[in-house]
C-alpha positions as CSV (number, residue, x, y, z in Angstrom):
1,M,47.5,89.6,128.2
2,E,50.1,87.3,126.6
3,V,53.1,85.9,128.5
4,G,55.6,83.6,126.7
5,G,53.2,82.8,124.0
6,H,50.4,81.9,126.4
7,E,47.3,84.0,126.9
8,I,46.8,84.9,130.6
9,I,43.3,85.8,131.5
10,Y,42.7,87.5,134.8
11,D,39.6,88.7,136.7
12,V,39.3,92.0,138.5
13,L,37.6,91.5,141.8
14,S,35.9,93.8,144.3
15,S,37.8,94.7,147.4
16,S,35.0,93.0,149.3
17,A,36.7,89.7,148.3
18,C,39.5,90.5,150.8
19,P,38.7,93.7,152.8
20,S,41.7,93.3,155.0
21,L,44.2,94.2,152.3
22,P,44.4,97.5,150.4
23,F,45.3,95.7,147.1
24,F,45.6,92.1,146.3
25,A,46.3,89.6,143.5
26,G,46.6,85.8,143.3
27,R,45.5,82.7,141.6
28,Y,42.6,80.5,142.5
29,G,41.4,77.4,140.6
30,G,43.8,78.1,137.8
31,R,42.6,81.7,137.3
32,Y,44.5,84.8,138.2
33,F,42.9,87.8,139.8
34,V,43.7,91.3,140.9
35,S,41.7,93.7,143.0
36,R,39.8,96.6,141.5
37,E,41.9,98.9,143.8
38,V,45.1,98.1,141.9
39,P,45.1,100.8,139.3
40,P,44.7,99.5,135.7
41,Y,48.2,100.7,134.7
42,F,49.7,98.5,137.5
43,Q,47.5,95.4,137.0
44,R,49.8,93.8,134.4
45,A,52.8,94.1,136.7
46,W,50.8,92.6,139.7
47,I,49.7,89.7,137.5
48,M,53.2,89.2,136.2
49,H,54.4,88.8,139.7
50,E,51.8,86.1,140.4
51,V,52.6,84.3,137.1
52,A,56.3,84.3,137.8
53,C,55.9,83.5,141.5
54,L,53.2,80.8,141.4
55,G,54.5,79.2,138.3
56,S,57.9,78.3,139.9
57,S,59.0,75.8,142.5
58,E,62.5,77.4,142.8
59,P,63.7,78.7,146.1
60,D,63.2,82.4,146.3
61,H,60.6,82.3,143.5
62,C,58.7,85.2,145.0
63,L,61.8,87.3,145.2
64,R,62.8,86.4,141.6
65,A,59.3,87.5,140.5
66,V,60.1,91.1,141.5
67,E,62.6,91.4,138.6
68,E,60.0,90.1,136.1
69,E,57.2,92.3,137.3
70,M,59.3,95.5,137.4
71,K,59.6,95.2,133.5
72,H,55.9,95.9,133.3
73,V,55.7,99.0,135.5
74,P,55.0,102.1,133.4
75,E,57.9,104.4,133.1
76,G,57.7,107.3,135.6
77,R,55.5,105.3,138.0
78,E,58.1,103.2,139.7
79,K,58.0,105.0,143.0
80,E,54.2,104.8,143.2
81,Y,54.3,101.1,142.2
82,L,57.0,100.2,144.8
83,E,55.1,102.0,147.5
84,S,51.9,100.1,146.7
85,R,53.8,96.8,146.8
86,I,55.5,97.6,150.1
87,E,52.1,98.5,151.6
88,F,50.7,95.2,150.3
89,F,53.5,93.0,151.5
90,D,53.7,94.7,154.9
91,K,50.0,94.2,155.5
92,A,50.0,90.7,154.1
93,L,52.9,89.6,156.4
94,T,50.8,90.8,159.4
95,L,47.7,89.1,158.1
96,V,49.4,85.8,157.4
97,K,50.0,85.3,161.1
98,T,46.3,85.8,162.0
99,M,44.6,84.6,158.8
100,P,47.0,82.0,157.2
101,N,44.2,80.4,155.1
102,L,44.2,83.6,152.9
103,F,47.7,82.8,151.6
104,P,49.6,80.0,149.9
105,S,51.2,77.8,152.6
106,D,54.8,79.1,151.7
107,F,53.8,82.8,151.5
108,G,55.4,83.8,154.8
109,T,58.7,82.1,153.8
110,G,59.6,84.3,150.8
111,A,57.4,87.4,151.4
112,G,59.8,89.0,154.0
113,S,62.7,88.8,151.5
114,T,60.4,90.1,148.8
115,L,59.3,93.1,151.0
116,M,63.0,93.9,151.7
117,R,63.7,93.8,147.9
118,Y,60.9,96.3,147.2
119,Q,62.3,98.6,150.0
120,E,65.8,98.4,148.4
121,L,64.5,99.2,145.0
122,L,62.5,102.2,146.4
123,S,65.7,103.4,148.2
124,Q,67.7,103.0,145.0
125,Y,65.1,104.8,143.0
126,A,65.0,107.7,145.5
127,S,68.8,107.9,145.4
128,S,68.9,108.0,141.6
129,I,66.3,110.8,141.6
130,L,68.3,112.8,144.1
131,Y,71.5,112.2,142.1
132,R,69.9,113.7,138.9
133,I,68.7,116.8,140.7
């Protein structure tokens, strides 16, 4: 996939690479990866989060990545996407306490804010659906 004129190549890994998480994505050795369990129609958004988050040294870089990744969520699948991200971050925040070597050293710092942002977006999405009914 192309991002900002650069080709981003990513690998799709088996869940056996990280059986503790339902879905996962990241970067290792300069290559991005996403788990097979992330549906193909969401893989681009998951990878875009990693590109935006891992490519920045700004404070709140993970939180800012949410806005970028949401641009790549297929229309009509926002609720499903947000629920999958909430599930990931909820489990990852629990795991980072017991298995910190699975995550970048600054993961725990911004992940809580990012989880709250996904929850806010899901709440806003639910409210907008109810408003339209």
